[in-house]
C-alpha positions as CSV (number, residue, x, y, z in Angstrom):
1,M,-23.5,10.0,-9.7
2,L,-19.7,9.7,-9.2
3,D,-18.2,6.5,-10.6
4,I,-15.1,5.5,-8.5
5,A,-14.0,3.2,-11.3
6,T,-13.5,6.2,-13.6
7,F,-10.8,7.5,-11.3
8,F,-9.5,4.1,-10.0
9,P,-9.9,1.6,-12.8
10,N,-7.8,-1.0,-10.9
11,G,-9.7,-0.5,-7.6
12,I,-8.7,1.4,-4.5
13,G,-7.5,-1.5,-2.3
14,H,-3.8,-1.2,-3.1
15,Y,-3.9,2.6,-2.6
16,A,-5.5,2.1,0.8
17,L,-3.0,-0.5,1.8
18,G,-0.1,1.7,0.7
19,G,-1.5,4.6,2.6
20,L,-1.9,2.5,5.7
21,L,1.7,1.2,5.4
22,I,3.1,4.7,4.9
23,G,1.2,5.9,8.0
24,L,2.3,2.9,10.0
25,G,5.9,3.4,9.0
26,A,5.9,7.1,9.9
27,T,4.3,6.4,13.2
28,V,6.8,3.7,14.1
29,I,9.7,5.9,13.2
30,Y,8.3,8.8,15.2
31,L,7.5,6.7,18.3
32,A,10.8,4.9,18.2
33,T,13.0,7.9,17.6
34,G,11.1,11.2,18.0
35,I,12.1,12.0,14.4
36,I,9.6,13.0,11.6
37,A,10.1,10.6,8.7
38,G,10.8,13.0,5.9
39,A,12.6,11.5,3.0
40,S,14.6,14.6,2.1
41,T,16.1,14.7,5.6
42,F,17.0,11.0,5.3
43,L,18.9,11.7,2.1
44,E,20.8,14.6,3.7
45,S,21.8,12.4,6.6
46,T,23.0,9.7,4.2
47,L,25.1,12.2,2.4
48,S,27.1,12.6,5.6
49,Y,28.9,9.4,4.7
50,V,30.4,10.9,1.5
51,S,30.5,14.6,2.1
52,K,32.5,16.8,4.5
53,L,30.2,19.7,4.1
54,P,29.0,21.0,7.5
55,R,25.3,20.9,6.3
56,F,25.4,17.1,6.0
57,N,27.6,16.5,9.1
58,Q,25.3,18.0,11.8
59,G,25.1,16.0,15.0
60,K,21.5,15.1,14.5
61,Y,22.4,13.5,11.2
62,L,25.5,11.7,12.4
63,R,23.7,10.2,15.4
64,S,20.9,8.7,13.3
65,R,22.4,8.1,9.9
66,D,22.8,4.4,10.1
67,W,19.1,3.6,10.5
68,R,18.2,6.4,8.2
69,V,20.3,4.8,5.4
70,V,18.2,1.6,5.9
71,F,15.1,3.6,5.5
72,T,16.3,5.3,2.3
73,L,17.4,1.9,0.9
74,G,14.0,0.5,1.8
75,I,12.3,3.2,-0.2
76,V,14.5,2.6,-3.3
77,G,14.7,-1.1,-2.9
78,G,10.9,-1.5,-2.3
79,A,10.1,0.4,-5.4
80,A,12.7,-1.6,-7.4
81,I,11.4,-4.9,-6.2
82,Y,7.8,-3.9,-6.9
83,A,8.7,-2.7,-10.4
84,F,10.7,-5.9,-11.2
85,L,8.0,-8.3,-9.9
86,F,4.9,-6.6,-11.4
87,N,5.9,-4.3,-14.2
88,G,9.4,-4.8,-15.4
89,W,12.1,-2.3,-14.6
90,F,10.6,0.7,-16.3
91,T,7.0,1.5,-15.2
92,T,6.6,4.7,-17.2
93,E,6.8,5.8,-20.8
94,V,8.3,9.1,-19.7
95,Q,11.7,9.7,-21.3
96,W,14.7,9.3,-19.0
97,W,15.8,12.9,-19.4
98,R,12.4,14.2,-18.3
99,L,12.5,12.0,-15.3
100,L,16.0,13.2,-14.4
101,G,14.9,16.9,-14.9
102,G,11.8,16.3,-12.9
103,G,13.8,14.7,-10.1
104,F,16.1,17.7,-10.1
105,L,13.2,20.1,-9.8
106,V,11.7,18.1,-7.0
107,G,15.0,18.2,-5.2
108,V,15.1,22.0,-5.6
109,G,11.6,22.2,-4.4
110,T,12.3,20.2,-1.2
111,R,15.1,22.6,-0.4
112,L,13.0,25.7,-1.0
113,G,10.1,24.2,1.0
114,K,12.3,22.9,3.7
115,G,11.0,19.4,3.3
116,C,9.2,16.9,1.0
117,T,5.8,15.3,0.6
118,S,6.5,12.7,3.2
119,G,7.7,15.1,5.9
120,H,5.1,17.8,5.2
121,G,2.3,15.8,3.6
122,V,2.3,12.7,5.8
123,C,3.8,13.8,9.1
124,G,3.3,17.6,9.0
125,I,-0.4,17.6,8.2
126,G,-0.9,14.7,10.6
127,S,0.5,16.9,13.4
128,A,-1.5,19.9,12.2
129,S,1.6,22.0,11.4
130,Q,0.6,25.2,9.8
131,T,3.8,25.4,7.8
132,S,3.3,21.9,6.4
133,I,-0.3,22.7,5.5
134,V,0.8,25.8,3.6
135,N,3.6,23.8,1.9
136,V,1.3,21.0,0.9
137,V,-1.3,23.4,-0.5
138,T,1.4,25.2,-2.4
139,F,3.1,22.2,-4.0
140,M,-0.2,20.6,-4.8
141,A,-1.5,23.7,-6.5
142,V,1.8,24.0,-8.5
143,A,1.7,20.4,-9.4
144,I,-1.9,20.5,-10.6
145,G,-1.3,23.7,-12.5
146,T,1.8,22.3,-14.2
147,A,0.0,19.1,-15.1
148,Q,-2.9,21.1,-16.6
149,L,-0.4,23.4,-18.6
150,V,1.6,20.4,-19.9
151,Q,-1.7,18.7,-21.0
152,A,-3.0,21.9,-22.7
153,L,0.4,22.2,-24.5
154,G,-0.1,18.7,-25.8
155,V,3.2,17.4,-24.3
156,S,3.3,13.6,-24.1
157,P,5.8,11.2,-22.5
């Protein structure tokens, strides 16, 4: 018999609550604005404040960038507050340069996949988008494969 405690030693309540809050947030943003709440698009619109590149200064970004910056700050600020209150500033033993490299690769992946896990995984799958389903299957397969390879190679944080 499957023992849930093996996979979730701290319980599943906080995961369920987090999922509900993410879903609620994506729903509120979509109902209020008609915009899918993808974090990579929110970052691009925020860059319109500091960049003159046409890619970041599209009308759709300029019209909605003020509330999008609040969303982006909420993601970063919420994580920082949680980390500070419950775990200290650093919640991982992974070396900073690996986090930086991983973040860069995730950024490249969001450009190649034309979106991120929040846009494709939360909103895209929720709306039965075939493109999003293919993207989520692809990045999950790559992530699982990479994790298995790194573990097999004996790489540690």
